[in-house]
C-alpha positions as CSV (number, residue, x, y, z in Angstrom):
1,M,-27.6,-10.9,2.7
2,E,-28.6,-7.6,1.7
3,Q,-26.8,-5.6,-1.1
4,V,-24.1,-3.2,0.1
5,K,-25.1,0.4,-0.7
6,I,-22.2,2.9,-1.3
7,I,-22.8,6.7,-1.2
8,L,-20.3,9.2,-2.4
9,A,-20.1,12.3,-0.1
10,E,-20.1,15.7,-1.8
11,S,-16.5,16.0,-0.8
12,A,-15.6,12.8,-2.8
13,Y,-17.4,14.2,-5.7
14,A,-15.4,17.4,-5.5
15,D,-12.2,15.3,-5.2
16,L,-13.1,13.3,-8.4
17,E,-13.7,16.5,-10.3
18,D,-10.5,18.2,-9.2
19,I,-8.6,15.0,-10.1
20,E,-10.2,14.8,-13.4
21,N,-9.6,18.6,-14.1
22,Y,-5.9,18.3,-13.1
23,I,-5.2,15.2,-15.3
24,S,-7.2,16.7,-18.1
25,E,-4.7,19.6,-18.6
26,D,-2.5,16.9,-20.2
27,S,-5.0,14.4,-21.5
28,P,-8.8,14.4,-21.1
29,L,-8.7,10.6,-22.2
30,I,-6.3,9.6,-19.6
31,A,-8.3,11.6,-17.1
32,R,-11.5,9.8,-17.9
33,R,-9.7,6.4,-17.8
34,F,-8.3,7.2,-14.4
35,I,-11.7,8.2,-12.9
36,N,-13.2,4.8,-14.2
37,K,-10.2,3.1,-12.4
38,I,-11.3,4.8,-9.2
39,F,-14.7,3.7,-9.7
40,D,-13.6,0.2,-10.4
41,R,-11.6,0.1,-7.3
42,I,-14.6,1.4,-5.2
43,D,-16.7,-1.4,-6.8
44,Q,-14.5,-4.0,-5.0
45,L,-16.3,-2.8,-1.8
46,Y,-19.5,-4.4,-2.8
47,K,-18.0,-7.7,-2.3
48,Y,-15.3,-6.9,0.2
49,P,-16.4,-3.9,2.3
50,L,-13.6,-4.4,4.9
51,S,-10.8,-4.9,2.4
52,G,-9.3,-1.5,3.0
53,K,-6.7,-0.8,5.6
54,F,-7.3,1.5,8.7
55,V,-6.5,5.2,8.2
56,P,-3.4,5.9,10.5
57,E,-4.4,9.6,10.8
58,V,-7.8,9.0,12.5
59,Q,-8.7,6.9,15.7
60,D,-12.1,5.8,14.3
61,R,-11.8,2.1,13.2
62,S,-14.7,2.4,10.8
63,I,-12.7,4.7,8.6
64,R,-10.7,2.8,6.0
65,E,-8.8,3.4,2.8
66,L,-8.0,1.7,-0.5
67,L,-5.2,2.7,-2.5
68,L,-4.9,3.3,-6.3
69,N,-1.6,4.4,-7.6
70,K,-0.8,7.3,-5.3
71,Y,-4.4,8.1,-4.4
72,R,-6.3,7.3,-1.3
73,I,-10.0,6.5,-1.3
74,I,-11.1,7.1,2.2
75,Y,-14.4,5.5,3.3
76,Q,-16.4,4.7,6.3
77,V,-18.1,1.4,7.0
78,V,-21.4,2.6,8.6
79,D,-22.7,-1.0,9.0
80,E,-22.4,-4.2,7.1
81,N,-24.7,-2.9,4.4
82,N,-23.8,0.8,4.1
83,I,-20.4,2.4,3.0
84,N,-19.7,6.2,2.7
85,I,-16.9,7.3,0.3
86,I,-15.6,10.4,2.3
87,R,-12.6,11.6,0.3
88,I,-10.3,10.7,-2.6
89,V,-7.0,12.4,-2.3
90,H,-3.4,12.3,-3.5
91,G,-1.2,10.6,-0.9
92,S,1.1,13.5,-0.7
93,R,-1.7,15.8,0.5
94,L,-2.8,16.3,4.1
95,L,-5.9,14.3,4.9
96,D,-8.8,16.5,6.0
97,I,-11.9,14.6,6.8
98,E,-15.1,15.4,8.5
99,I,-17.4,12.5,9.8
């Protein structure tokens, strides 16, 4: 079995930067720890790529999400060996994704 490849889209990188900047206003240390937790959560996809639930806002069943606190890690299962992280957004925000 081939190793799963996970790619972060530019939109996901921008989301991470926004999250870190926002939390850093209160504590840069807590911000860095939270970003690390996000990456830890994403790492679970190497073993369990289908572990996320389907995203209710989209009809495409290849789009799934993992939850971490109030944040949604939105990803697409391209095939059994390739996953694209599309967005990382707070659950209170409207979901805006392009596939």
